[in-house]
N, C-alpha and C positions, 0 to 999 in steps of 0.2 A: 504493500500500500504506500510506503514511503517513496519507493522508486516511481510508482504511478503518479503520485501527487507531484513529485518534482518534475516529471515529464509534462503534466498538464499545465503547471505554473510557467514552465519555460515557453510553452506554445499556446498560452491562454487566448491570444487574439484569434489564432486560426481555429481553435476549438469553438469560440463564440460564433465566428463566421460560419463554420460548418453547421452548427445547430440552428442558426438563423435560416440557412438555406433549407435544412430539413423541415423546419417549421413552416416555411412558405410553401414548400412542395407538398407537405402533408395537408395544408389548408386548401391548396388548389385541387388536389386529387380526392379530398374527403367526400365530396358529392358523388364522384364516380365509384368510390369504394362502397359507400352505403347503398348506392343504386344497384350494385351487383350482389348484395346480400339477399338471401332467400327467406321465404316464409314456408317452412315445411316441417311438420311434426310427425311424419310417418315413422313407423316402426317396422323395418324390413324383417321378413320372416314370420311376422305375426299373422294369424288368420284374418284379422280385420284388414290389414294392409294388402294381403294377397287377394282378398275378395274385392277390395277397392280397385286394385290393378286390373282385375278381370272385368269389372263393371266398366271401367274407363275404356279398356280395349274393345268392349262390345258396343257400348252406346256413346262413348266419348264425352261423358259428363258425369256429375255426381260422384259417388264413390268416396272421395276423400274431402268432400266439403258439404256443409249443410245447405239446404235449399233456401231460396227466397220464397216468401209467401206473398203472392199478388192477391189483393182483395178488391172486391167491387161491392159497394154498399148502395142499395137502392134508396131513392129519395123517400121522404115521409109519405105514407099512404100507399106505397108500392112494395111488393115482395119479390123474392126470387122466383117463387111459384108463378107461372104464367110468363116469366121472362127468361126461362132457361136457355132458349136458343140465342137470345141476345148476349147473355152472360157467356155462353160457350164461345160465341164468335170473338168476344174480347180476349178470352184466354187463348183461343186459336191464333189470334193475331200476335200474341207474345211468342208462341212457338214458331210462327212463320216469319216474323219480321225482326225479332231482336237481333239475329245474326247480321241483318242488313245495316244495322246502325254503327258497326265498327268494332274494332278490337276492344277488350280481349275476348269477347264472346263470339264463338264460331258455331256453336251448336248447343241448343238447350232442350231439356226434356220437361214437358209440361204435363202434370197429372191433376185432373180435376173431376168433378162429378160427371161431366159428359162422357169422358173416356173410361171411367171406372164403374159408373152406375151406382155410386155410393153417396148417400146424402150426408156423409160425415163432413163433406166440404161446404156445408152451409150452417149458419148459426141457428139457434133455437127460435129466435124471433123471425127467422126467414127473410131477413133483410140484407144479410151479407153472405157472399160466397167467396171462397178463396181457392187458389190453385197453387200447387207446389211447383216451383221452377228450379230444376237442377241445372247447374251451369258448370263449365269446365273450370277446374282449379288452376290458377296461375301462381307459381311460387314467387314471382317477383313482387317485392314489397311496394313497388311503384305502380303496379297494375291497379286500375280502378274497378270497383265493384259494378255489376250490371244493373244496379238499382234504378237509375234514371232511364236506362235503355228499356227495362221492363215496364216502367211507369209510362213512358212515351208510347210504347207499342199498345198497351192496354187502353190508354186514353184515346188512341186513334179509332178504336172500334167499340167503346163502352156504350151501354144503354143510355139513352137520353136522361139527363138529370142525375145520373149516378156518380159516385165518388170512387176514385181509384187510390189504393194504398199499396205500399210495398214494405214488407218487414222481413225479419230473419235475424239470426244470430250475428252474422257479419254486418248487416245494416244497423243493428242496434249497437254493435261495437264501434261503428263509425260515428254514431251519435247524431247530433242535430246539424251536421255539416260544418260546424265550427271546430276546427282541429284544436286539440289540446296542445300543451307546450311541447316543442320539439326537443331534440337532443341538445342543441345549442342553448336554448332557453333554460333547460333543466341544469345544464352544466354551469351557466352563469349564476343561477340561483344558488347552487351548491358553493360556487366560488365566493359569492357574496357572504354567505354564512361563514365560510372558512376564514375570510379576510377579517371578520370581526374577532374571531378567536385569535388569529395571528397578531392582530394589532394589540390585543390584551397581553399576549405572551411576550412580544418583542418591544412594544411601546416605542417603535421607531419605523422609519421607512423600509427597513429590512423585512417587514411583514409581507411586502409584495414579492420578495424573491422566491419563496416556495410556490406562489401562484404562477410565476414565470416558468419555473421548473415544470410545474404541472402542465402548463400550456404546451411547452415544447414536447413533453413526454406523450401527451395525448395525440398531437399531430404526428409525431414519429410513429406511434402505434398504428394510426390509420394508414400511414404510408407503407408500413410493413405488412398490413393486412391486404393491400391491393393485390400483390402477386398471389397471395393465398386464395383469393376469390377466383383466380383462374385455374388453380390446381384442384379445388374442391368447393362444394357448396358451403357457404358460411352463413349461419343463422343471423337474422336481423337483430336478435337479442344482443349480439356481440357489440354493436355500436353503443348500446347503453352501458354495457360493462366497461368499455374503453373510456367513455366520457365520465362516468360517475365513480366507478371503482378506481380508474386511472387517476382521477382528480385526488381522491383520498390517499392512495398509495404514494403518489409522487410528492404530495405535500408532507406526508408523514416522513418519508425518507429524507427529504431536504431539510425538514425541521430538525431531525436528529443531528444532521451534519452541521447546520448553521448554529444550533444551540451549543454544540460542543466547541465550535470555533469561537463563539463569544466567550465561553468559559475560559478557554486558553488565552484569549486576548486580555480578559480581565485579571488573569493570574500573572500577567507581565510579559508574555511572549510577543515577539514582533509578528506582523501579519503573516509573513511567509511561514514561519515555524508554527503559527497557530493553525494555518490551513493544513500543513503536513500532519500535525498532531491529531487534528480532527479526522483526517482521512485514515490515520492508523488505528483509531478507536471506533468512532461512529461509522466511518466508511466501511470498516471491516464488518460491523453489525448489519449495515444496510445490504452489503453484498450477500451475506448468508440468509438474511431475511427474504430478500428477493428470490434467491434460489429455492428456498422452502416453499414460497407461495407458487412459484412456477411449477414445481414438482407436483404440488397439490392439484393444480388446475390441469396439468398434463395427464393426471390419473383418469380424467374423464374420457380419454381417448380409448380406453379399454371397453367402454360401454357400447353395446350394439345398437346405439341410437345416434343416427347421423347428426342431428342438430346439437346434441350434447357433446359429441366429439368435436364439432366445430367450435363450440363454446370453450372446450378445453384448449384447443390449439390457439384460437384467437385470444382467449383469456391469458394464456401463458406469455403472450407478447407484452401484456400490460406491465408486469413486474420487470420483465427483461428491459423494456424501454425506460422504465422509471429508474432502475438501478443504473443503467448506462448514462442517462442524462444527469442523475444526481452525482455520480462519481466523476463526471467530466465538466459539465456546464457549471454546476454549483461551485466547485473549487476555482474554476476559471474566473467566475464573477467575484468570489470572495478575495482571490489573490490580486484582483485589479481594483475594483471600486468598492469592495466590501466595507472598509472602514468609513468611507464617505457616506454610504447609504445607511449605516447604522447610526442614524440621527433622527430625533434628538436622543441622546444617551440618558434615558430616564431610569431604566432598570439595569442593574449590574449583576453579574453572575459569579463574583468572587466570594459572595457570602451565601450560605445556604438559606433557603426560604424558611422563615420562622413557622409559618402556617403548615407547610408540608412536613417540616421536621416534627412538629407536635403531633400531626396525624400519624406519622410513621412510628413514633414512640408509643402512641396509644394502641396501635394495631399489634405491636410487639408485646406489650404488656397484657393485652386482652386477645391473644391470638386465637384461642379456642372459640370465644364469642364471635370474633370476626369471621372465622371459618364457618361457624354455624349460620351466621347471617348470610354469608355468601351462598352457601348451599340452599338456604331457604329461598333466596332470590332466584337462584337457578331452577329450583323446584317449581316456583310459581310460573316462571317463563315456560318450563316444560309442560305444565298442566294445560297451557293454551294449545300446545301442539296436539293434544289428545283429540281435540275437536276439529282438526284441520280437514278441509275438503280438497283432495288432490284432483285436478282436472281443469276443465275450461270454466270460464265464468258463466253463471246463469243469467237469464234475461233480465231479472230484477236487479242485477248488480251492474248492468251496463247503462245505456243512456236513460235519462229521466225525461227528456223532452225531445221533440222533433217528430217528423212525419212517420218514421218507423215505429216509434212508441205509440203514436195515435192509432196506427193500423193494428198493432198488437192488442191494445186495450179494447178496440172494437171487437176483435175475435174473442178475447177473454170474456167480455161482458155477454157475448152471445153463446157462451158455454163451450167454446173450442179450447181444448187442452193445449198448454204450451209445449206438450210433447210433439206437436206438429212441427216445431222448430228444429227438432233433432230426430227425424224418422230413422228407422233401421232399414237398411237395404239388404235384400237377400237375392242372390243370383240363382235362378232356377231354369230348368229345361222348359221351353215354351209350352210343350204339350202337357206338362204337369204343374204349371205355375198356379192354376186355380186350386188344385189339391193342396199344394204347398201353403198357399195363403189361408185356405180353410183350416189347416192343422195349426199353423203358427198363430193364427188369429185367436185361438182359444187359450193361449198362454196368459197366465195371470200378469196383468200390467199392460196388456196390449188392447188399445181401444178399437183399432180398425186395421184390417189387412187388405191391401189394395193391389189389384192387377189391372194395369192400363192396357187398353186395346190400341193405343196410339203407336204409330210406327217408331217413334223415338224411344220407346221403352223396350223394344225387342230387336235382336239382330242375330243372325246365324243360329237360329234355334234356341236362343237364350233370352230370357225375359227377367227384368228386374221387378221383384215383388217388394212393395213398400209397406212397412209396418209402422203404425203411429202409436207410440207408448203413451201411457196416461200422464206422464210428466217428462220434463226435460231429462235426458240422460247425459249430463255434462260432467259429473264428477264421481268420486268414489262412493258417495252416499246414495247416488241415484242410478247406478249402472247395473244393479242386480237384474233388472228385466232383460238387459242385453245378454247377460250370462245365461239366463233361462232360455232365451231365443237361440243362442248359439248351441246350447246342449241339445235342444229339441231338433234344431236344423241338422245337426250332425247325424241324426237317426232318421231323417225324413227323406224318402225317395224323391228324386227329382231336384234336390238342392245341389247346386254346383259349388 
């Protein structure tokens, strides 16, 4: 570490220029890097993923995405009864015309009352009808949902005076069309909070140095991620890890180094020796801390889950970049303008903090009480884990306002289960699809079993049977019905 510190100090200007170039390059390419990240939570080798792949190969939609629900609500005084043909034409227009409106939708599958003969597609008050619209899944996070394409198609052929709505899990996740804070905004919010803490710790302009190190580290990580996106799929989640975890890790590492440098300065060492001493001690700790974090994240590579593997690979770059920047850029800054930016010098590090010293003595004297209190706190935190729901968010935890919420509430008030948002798809032989639906429809927790006569639901002797559960199957607390369907389907003739 001493030799490395001496090398950095001798070439500090070149080091700073290098990281400035990296930071600019990372900022310029960050948009391209995030644009190449994917949205894919598939589990290769699992029965559900294999079934999804076969459904997509057969009918080119659905399988690995939940459908949109297109709704048509008749005006006051009118009902669906007597207007079935007009409603059917509106839903037919969705199937026929949505692909004409542009990418990413190229083929949709529409299931409604007209092509299934099932009145499960209308509300109890007989004023609203809905159709399931299965569309192709696009892994790119920049792809737009077909919500407005579906709405426009239905509007073009809707019954006079009726109202069109579009809802679905993805539409609800998007919300009311007003996007939430992006990665940059979230990072700036985190940086603002961190700056307040750093100003308290340093009580000088030096508080901005850890933030500068974090900015360089984050941009460097995005730059290193770019070639990785060409070698493998990288989950969009990684961008949030880079921005927020990278912010914390980089600040933490530089804070250790800068604090030690201040201590050495206040104990009488000149600036050069203070930097070297800080690198020999705090720098050593930073190196092994980063190595440990990287190994922990790289452990995710052994999981048979692609998006988790990409999080492991992408996440490991965070401590790698943070350590590299901390052990080069930080000493270069401290060795040059460090003493000048440590102003005003309000707090000194040559005397131990009275408050922390008293706290340390108290803990040592009452160590068993302290240990018991710590375990109690951990126990309370662990108790919350016992009620955790692992899976996707439910509809009531997504958007609270917007047209998608309005459409969903209309269906709910009409007695339609939210299980329609997460139907179960079963691929069956076409000549046995009705028998498969009849058997699986009797399973506890299934409200309706549907076989569509539409061309978009069948191909090459295969038909997609759609089951509507009595509630959303989004997490570990509500997925039991899916397990019952799978167990029964395994023994049902005709199920592919």
